[in-house]
C-alpha positions in Angstrom: 4.4 -6.6 -5.0 3.4 -6.2 -8.8 -0.4 -5.2 -8.4 -0.9 -3.5 -11.8 -4.2 -5.2 -13.4 -5.6 -5.6 -10.0 -8.9 -3.9 -9.5 -9.8 -2.1 -6.1 -10.8 -3.1 -3.6 -8.5 -6.3 -4.0 -5.0 -4.3 -4.7 -5.8 -2.7 -1.2 -6.6 -6.3 0.5 -3.5 -8.0 -1.0 -1.2 -5.2 -0.3 -2.6 -4.9 3.7 -2.3 -8.6 4.2 1.4 -8.5 2.7 2.3 -6.0 5.2 0.6 -8.0 8.3 3.0 -10.8 7.5 5.9 -8.2 8.0 7.6 -7.1 11.2 7.0 -3.4 12.1 8.9 -1.0 10.3 9.4 -2.9 7.3 8.6 -1.5 3.7 7.1 -2.9 0.8 7.3 -1.6 -2.6 3.6 -2.1 -4.5 3.1 -1.0 -8.3 -0.3 -0.1 -8.9 -2.2 1.5 -11.6 -2.7 5.2 -12.1 -6.0 6.5 -11.4 -8.1 4.8 -8.8 -6.1 2.4 -7.2 -3.5 5.3 -6.7 -6.6 7.5 -4.9 -7.6 4.8 -2.5 -5.1 2.4 -1.7 -2.7 4.8 0.3 -5.4 6.3 2.0 -7.2 2.9 3.2 -3.0 2.0 4.3 -2.9 5.1 6.2 -6.4 4.6 8.2 -4.9 1.4 8.7 -1.8 2.9 10.7 0.7 2.4 8.1 2.9 5.2 6.8 3.3 6.1 3.0 6.8 7.1 1.8 6.4 8.0 -1.5 4.2 7.6 -4.8 6.8 7.9 -7.6 4.6 7.8 -11.0 6.3 6.0 -13.3 7.0 6.8 -17.3 4.5 3.6 -18.4 1.9 5.2 -16.4 2.0 3.3 -13.3 2.6 4.3 -9.7 5.5 2.7 -7.4 4.0 2.9 -3.9 6.7 2.6 -0.7 4.9 2.2 2.3 6.5 1.2 5.7 4.4 -1.2 8.1 2.8 0.7 11.3 3.0 -1.0 14.7 1.0 -3.7 15.7 -1.6 -1.7 18.0 -2.1 0.7 14.8 -3.2 -2.2 13.0 -5.7 -3.2 16.0 -6.6 0.5 16.5 -5.2 0.7 19.6 
């Protein structure tokens, strides 16, 4: 999912909504701008119960985030 140019917190909201449509254990790749999005989106996803698999800086200045969807119970905070 390409979220380059999408500001915080909208980039987190779009990522979270996309993950909610996936089965637990499914993986998602998200392109983010460097800076604030990379500082905030992964931390927010971890708090929501998802697993950050990788944060790969790219030569053009963006970052490729790979995240695995957490379980349904984790999403509800159970």
